[in-house]
C-alpha positions as CSV (number, residue, x, y, z in Angstrom):
1,M,0.1,0.0,0.1
2,K,1.6,3.1,-1.0
3,C,0.3,6.6,-2.6
4,D,1.4,7.4,-6.0
5,A,1.3,11.1,-5.2
6,C,2.6,11.4,-1.8
7,G,4.6,8.3,-1.2
8,K,2.6,7.5,2.2
9,I,3.6,3.8,3.2
10,S,2.3,1.6,5.8
11,V,4.1,2.1,9.6
12,T,4.8,-0.3,11.9
13,G,4.8,0.2,15.9
14,N,3.4,-1.1,19.1
15,N,-0.1,-0.9,20.8
16,V,0.3,-0.4,24.6
17,S,-2.1,-1.2,26.8
18,H,-2.9,0.1,30.3
19,S,-0.6,-2.7,31.8
20,K,2.2,-1.5,29.3
21,R,2.0,-4.6,27.5
22,H,3.6,-4.4,23.9
23,T,1.9,-6.2,21.0
24,K,2.9,-5.1,17.4
25,R,0.3,-3.5,15.2
26,K,0.4,-1.4,11.7
27,W,-1.0,1.8,10.5
28,I,-2.1,1.7,6.9
29,P,-3.1,4.8,4.8
30,N,-6.5,5.1,3.5
31,I,-5.6,4.3,-0.2
32,H,-8.3,4.4,-3.0
33,H,-8.4,4.2,-6.6
34,A,-9.0,7.4,-8.7
35,R,-8.7,8.3,-12.3
36,M,-6.8,11.5,-13.0
37,L,-5.7,13.5,-15.9
38,V,-1.9,13.2,-15.8
39,D,-0.3,15.0,-18.5
40,G,-3.3,15.3,-20.4
41,R,-4.1,11.5,-20.2
42,K,-6.6,9.7,-18.1
43,M,-4.4,7.3,-15.5
44,R,-5.5,4.9,-12.8
45,L,-3.8,5.9,-9.4
46,K,-3.6,4.8,-5.9
47,L,-4.1,7.9,-4.0
48,C,-4.6,8.5,-0.1
49,T,-7.7,10.5,1.0
50,R,-5.6,13.7,1.8
51,C,-3.9,13.5,-2.0
52,L,-7.6,13.2,-3.1
53,R,-8.8,16.2,-1.6
54,T,-6.0,18.5,-2.5
55,Q,-6.0,17.0,-6.1
56,A,-9.7,17.4,-6.6
57,L,-9.2,21.0,-5.5
58,V,-6.3,21.5,-8.0
59,Q,-8.5,19.8,-11.1
60,S,-11.8,21.8,-10.5
């Protein structure tokens, strides 16, 4: 999972409970497929929601 625009990827770390036990977990970016105009051609990109919002503002 990687955003084609900003390069955002998943990050690993630990869940820490109240008793301070550490268990592994992963934070995954919210990736969606979108068709965008890139250099005058329609391309299917994998974009995170933050990039979708900013690209929608740029294109309109």
